[in-house]
C-alpha positions in Angstrom: -115.7 -60.8 -186.1 -113.2 -63.0 -187.8 -113.9 -64.2 -191.4 -115.9 -67.4 -191.3 -114.7 -70.1 -193.9 -117.1 -72.6 -195.4 -116.9 -75.9 -193.6 -118.5 -79.3 -194.2 -121.9 -79.8 -192.7 -121.5 -82.1 -189.7 -123.2 -85.5 -189.7 -123.0 -85.7 -185.9 -123.6 -83.2 -183.1 -122.1 -84.0 -179.7 -123.4 -81.9 -176.8 -121.1 -81.4 -173.7 -122.5 -80.1 -170.4 -120.9 -77.8 -167.9 -119.3 -78.7 -164.6 -122.4 -80.3 -163.2 -122.3 -83.0 -165.9 -126.0 -82.9 -166.7 -126.5 -84.8 -170.0 -129.9 -83.1 -170.5 -128.5 -79.5 -170.3 -128.5 -79.0 -174.1 -131.8 -80.9 -174.9 -134.0 -77.8 -175.1 -131.6 -76.5 -177.8 -131.2 -79.9 -179.5 -135.0 -80.4 -179.8 -135.3 -77.1 -181.7 -132.4 -77.7 -184.1 -133.2 -78.3 -187.8 -129.7 -79.4 -188.7 -130.1 -83.0 -190.1 -127.4 -84.6 -187.9 -127.4 -87.3 -185.3 -127.4 -85.9 -181.8 -125.4 -87.3 -178.9 -125.7 -85.9 -175.3 -122.8 -86.7 -173.0 -122.3 -86.6 -169.3 -119.2 -86.8 -167.1 -118.2 -90.1 -165.5 -119.0 -89.9 -161.8 -121.3 -86.9 -162.2 -125.1 -87.1 -161.9 -126.6 -90.1 -163.7 -123.3 -91.1 -165.5 -121.4 -94.0 -163.9 -117.9 -93.4 -162.7 -115.0 -94.7 -164.8 -111.7 -95.3 -163.0 -109.8 -94.9 -166.3 -110.9 -91.2 -166.4 -109.0 -89.1 -164.0 -109.1 -85.6 -165.5 -110.0 -83.4 -168.4 -107.2 -84.7 -170.6 -108.7 -88.2 -170.2 -112.2 -87.0 -171.0 -110.9 -85.2 -174.1 -108.9 -88.3 -175.2 -112.0 -90.5 -174.8 -114.1 -88.1 -176.7 -111.6 -87.7 -179.6 -111.3 -91.5 -179.9 -115.1 -91.7 -180.4 -115.3 -89.1 -183.1 -115.5 -91.1 -186.4 -117.3 -88.8 -188.7 -117.6 -85.0 -189.4 -118.7 -83.7 -186.0 -119.7 -80.4 -184.3 -118.9 -80.2 -180.6 -121.4 -78.0 -178.8 -120.3 -77.3 -175.3 -121.2 -75.4 -172.2 -118.8 -73.7 -169.7 -116.1 -76.1 -168.6 -117.4 -78.5 -171.2 -115.9 -76.0 -173.6 -112.4 -76.8 -172.3 -113.0 -80.5 -173.0 -114.3 -79.6 -176.5 -111.2 -77.5 -177.3 -108.9 -80.3 -176.0 -110.7 -82.9 -178.2 -110.7 -80.6 -181.2 -106.9 -80.3 -180.9 -106.7 -84.1 -181.0 -109.1 -84.6 -183.8 -108.9 -81.5 -186.0 -109.9 -83.2 -189.2 -113.2 -84.6 -187.9 -114.3 -81.7 -185.7 -115.9 -79.5 -188.3 -117.3 -76.9 -185.9 -117.0 -75.7 -182.3 -120.0 -74.1 -180.6 -118.8 -72.8 -177.3 -121.2 -71.2 -174.8 -120.1 -69.2 -171.7 -116.8 -70.9 -171.4 -113.2 -70.0 -170.7 -112.2 -72.3 -173.5 -109.1 -73.0 -171.5 -107.6 -69.5 -171.5 -106.3 -67.5 -168.6 -109.2 -65.3 -167.3 -107.1 -63.0 -165.3 -108.1 -59.4 -165.8 -111.4 -60.3 -167.6 -113.7 -59.8 -164.7 -114.8 -63.4 -164.3 -116.3 -64.5 -161.0 -114.6 -67.5 -159.5 -117.2 -70.3 -159.3 -114.9 -72.9 -157.8 -115.2 -72.4 -154.1 -118.9 -72.4 -154.1 -119.2 -75.4 -156.4 -116.8 -77.4 -154.2 -118.7 -76.6 -151.0 -122.0 -77.5 -152.7 -120.6 -80.8 -154.2 -118.1 -82.2 -151.8 -118.4 -85.7 -153.2 -117.7 -84.9 -156.9 -114.3 -85.2 -158.6 -112.2 -82.0 -158.7 -111.2 -82.4 -162.4 -112.8 -79.1 -163.4 -112.1 -77.0 -160.4 -108.4 -78.0 -160.3 -107.8 -77.5 -164.0 -105.5 -74.5 -164.7 -103.8 -75.1 -168.0 -103.8 -72.2 -170.5 -104.5 -73.5 -174.0 -104.3 -70.2 -175.8 -101.0 -70.9 -177.4 -102.5 -73.9 -179.2 -105.5 -72.0 -180.7 -103.8 -71.5 -184.1 -104.3 -75.2 -184.7 -108.1 -74.8 -184.4 -108.9 -73.9 -188.0 -112.5 -75.1 -187.8 -115.1 -72.3 -187.4 -116.2 -71.5 -183.9 -119.5 -70.0 -182.8 -119.2 -68.3 -179.4 -122.5 -67.8 -177.5 -122.5 -65.4 -174.6 -125.0 -63.7 -172.4 -124.5 -60.1 -171.3 -125.6 -60.9 -167.7 -123.1 -63.7 -167.0 -120.8 -63.0 -164.0 -118.9 -66.3 -164.3 -118.0 -65.8 -168.0 -118.5 -62.2 -168.9 -118.6 -60.9 -172.4 -115.0 -59.9 -172.1 -114.0 -63.6 -172.1 -116.0 -64.2 -175.3 -114.3 -61.2 -177.0 -110.9 -62.6 -176.0 -111.7 -66.0 -177.5 -113.0 -64.3 -180.7 -109.6 -62.6 -181.1 -107.6 -65.7 -180.3 -109.4 -68.3 -182.4 -108.6 -68.2 -186.1 -112.2 -68.4 -187.4 -114.7 -67.2 -184.7 -118.0 -65.4 -184.5 -119.3 -64.0 -181.2 -123.1 -63.8 -180.6 -124.2 -61.9 -177.5 -127.7 -62.6 -176.2 -129.3 -59.8 -174.2 -130.2 -60.8 -170.7 -128.5 -64.2 -171.0 -126.8 -65.6 -167.9 -124.4 -68.5 -167.5 -127.1 -71.0 -168.4 -128.3 -69.1 -171.4 -128.3 -72.2 -173.6 -130.8 -74.0 -171.4 -132.8 -70.9 -170.4 -133.1 -69.3 -173.8 -133.1 -72.2 -176.3 -135.5 -70.4 -178.6 -132.8 -67.8 -179.2 -129.8 -70.1 -179.2 -131.0 -72.9 -181.5 -131.5 -70.6 -184.6 -128.0 -69.2 -184.1 -126.5 -72.7 -184.1 -128.6 -73.8 -187.1 -127.5 -70.8 -189.2 -123.9 -71.2 -188.2 -123.8 -74.9 -189.1 -125.4 -74.2 -192.4 -122.7 -71.5 -193.2 -125.3 -68.7 -193.2 -124.4 -65.1 -192.2 -125.4 -63.8 -188.7 -129.1 -63.6 -188.1 -129.3 -59.8 -187.8 
């Protein structure tokens, strides 16, 4: 565990879904949070109920749009590939992104040798009409992590083949100020499936409290 520095309490929580773009993914967690901050649940243009936007053509566009909309101290709370968007946005708005909460994500690092199952072929077969922004993204952001001085909470399940615990441990080493929390029995959807365990971890972290152990 890296040393966690005291950060400003955010006045806004922005929740980012995974590759399916479901804006409701984080609601079971959000409804249980005690942190007194405005909540905003985003989807991806062209995915699910969110209308397509011709100006958005990839993750860099998504992150730029998100960074432009952050106008107050904000925690980005992101699932899976949404975590890559969160990292990209935090790199663009480091003064206003006070916290990162990253669940079961690559965070934009190279997963080679970490035992991660490749989700892309199955997802593309099951969703032939969706944009390929996420499945085609291959950039390695690890070299930029030194710029991410805000604290980061990493939430992982020990039963996740897509983003195994080894990925979380790598991110914990790379990020300047990170804490990894491993949830027993959690899968790739641990934030949605186990909100009663996830929400208290996020509340404690945003309040600057030590781990709940």
